[in-house]
C-alpha positions, 0 to 999 in steps of 0.5 A: 222348178224352184219356188222363186222361178215358179213365181215369175213363170210365164205362159205363151199367152202372156207373151202375146201382143198384137204385133204379129197380127198387125204385121201380117196385115201390114205388108203387101206384095206385087209383081212388077212389069218385069215379072219381079216380085216387090214386097213392101213393109211400111214403117212410117213411125220408124227411122230405119230403112232396109232394102234388099234383093233375095235370090234363089241362087246358091252353091246347089246350082253349081254343076255342069258349066257352072263352076264351084264357087261361082255364086260367091265369086259373082256376089263379090264382083257385083260390088266392083262398079255399076253403070253409073259408078263404073268402078268399086271406089266410085260405087262404094263412095256413093253408098258410104255417103248415105251412111248405113250398111251395104253388104251381101251374103251367099249360101247353098240355096240363096244369095242376098244383097242389102242396104240398111240405113236411115229412111231420110235417104231412102229415095237416093238409096233406091235409085243407087241400089237399083243401078248397083243390081242392074248394071254390074261392070265386072271390073278388076277380076284379078284383084277380086280373085286375089281377095277371094283366095285370101278369104279361102286362106283364112279358112285353111289351116297349116295342114291344108284342111278347111276349118269350116265344120259345116263343110265337113258335116256336109261332106259326110251327109251328102257326099258328091252333091253340090251341098258338099262343096265349099261356098268359096269354091276350090283353089282351082275353080277360083283360079280359073273363073272368068267374066264369061263364067260370071255372066253365064251364071247371072243370065241363067239365075239372076232372073225376075222369077228367081228374085224378090225385092223387099223394102222395110221402112217409109210409107206408100209414097216410096212405091212409085219410085220402087216400081220405076227403079226396079220395074224393068230389072232383068226384064229380058229374062222374064221368060226364065222359070224359077229354078229348082235344085237337084235332089240330095242323096244322103249317107246313112250314119253314124258318120264321123270325121276328124280334121287335124288342126294345130290347136289347144282344144277340139271344136266339135259339130254334131248334126242330126238330119231332120225335116225341111224349113217348111216341114211339119216338124220345123217348130219341133226342131226349134223347140228341141234345140232350145231345150238343148242349149238355149240359156244356162238352164238348158240341158246342155248348158246346165250339165256341160257348162254350169255343173261340169265346166267342160265348155265355155259355150255350147249351142244348138240350132236348126239349119233348115233348107228347102228339102232337108234340115239338120239339128246342129250342136256345137262346142269346143273342149280341152284336149284332155277332156274330149272323151269326157265331153263326148260321154256327157253329151251322149248321155244327155242326148240319150236321156232326151231321146228316151223320155222326151222333154219335161212339160216345164222345159217345153213351155220355157222353150216355147215362151222364149221362141214366141218372144223372139218371134214377137220381136221379129217385126221390129228388126228390118234385116230379119223380116226383110229377108224372111218374107222374100225367101218365103215367097221364093220357096213358094210359101206365104209367111204368116207370123201369126200362123207360125206362133200357133204352130209353136204353141201346137207342139206337144210334149208327146210330139216332141218326145216322139221326134227326139226318139226318132231323130236323136240316133246314131244312124241319123248323125254326123260328127265332125271334130277339128283339133290336134292328133291323138291316138285312135281319135276317129275310132274313139269318136265313132265308138262314143257316138255309136254306144252313146246313142245306139 
């Protein structure tokens, strides 16, 4: 650490405010008459308003009679009209007259629908959003099929391969499972999707015990309106239990896949299997990812970008699911620098696995993590999805407790984690880019000899 940096060094306790304690005490959870859970986070001092529905629904449920891509197709079709606004144009216009942002997203384990805007229209938003979620019309399926096909085209290169490296890593680590299929589905499943498929899937999984509503903003005066608007939502299905996902069976590494892509550079993703979102190692994974690539002074940022100029950007982050997770490293490099990039990346990972992080590295990562956590309650879109997802996962979310778990990570614990995790037999590497002689062999050799 330089003398100048030492003068402004912060300790984790320096970042503490009372915000996390206030947040943990501010929100409430109740079960509505339908069995649906409502989470409310009042913010009477803020003009921002967020309303969202989170479901424990995603591609991990797409098996048997539920076609690949049905989660995503249903998410799209929900926007094509409601009972009160029976086509997409009327429904979209109603939301757009209120301003703000109205959207949705589908993942492997969860699906989210949300509105984010201003609290002055909260009453109208609640009424409209409830009608949107409760009474989809499933009109114009052929139009939506074409839209989703165009979306798939955008992720497919001129060789006919997916350009989604997340997908390719999943096919390496969990081949043959529902995680190892594209969220969009296949061309065949998209082409064959019917309204009956969508209704069957919705009736199976869009059920009260598998959903949670979060409202961030306003005050307690909105609660009666929320209870009325959502109290009967999907009440005919309140006997259906919360879903459980099929088990994941992983493949041992080292695993390497090259995907041909016409470009002037290579896109690289390297993943190490680790514990789940709620495991005891979750905070260690976050801090190690920050040590690797959070900021210009991180190990990979300093060496591969600032000293060698091999990359414009390099990132590392945890992707943590309910059962398992990965620590992911991603970057792009020039065609003629792939071997050098891999050698330098392996060298940095090997050093971290051998000796662990320094005390300064860990403390800087800890400070940065706590600052981000302290800011989380100020971002409605973040907290409005984290709370309901924790509930659906069977957990109680406490930001104070999370801060304490971050503070509890030691250099010895982080070193042991790095030594046990950053290994070739725990790794999957996917590379997207132009053809080159023996490219997969070179990549596998770099991974195997680099990490052992």
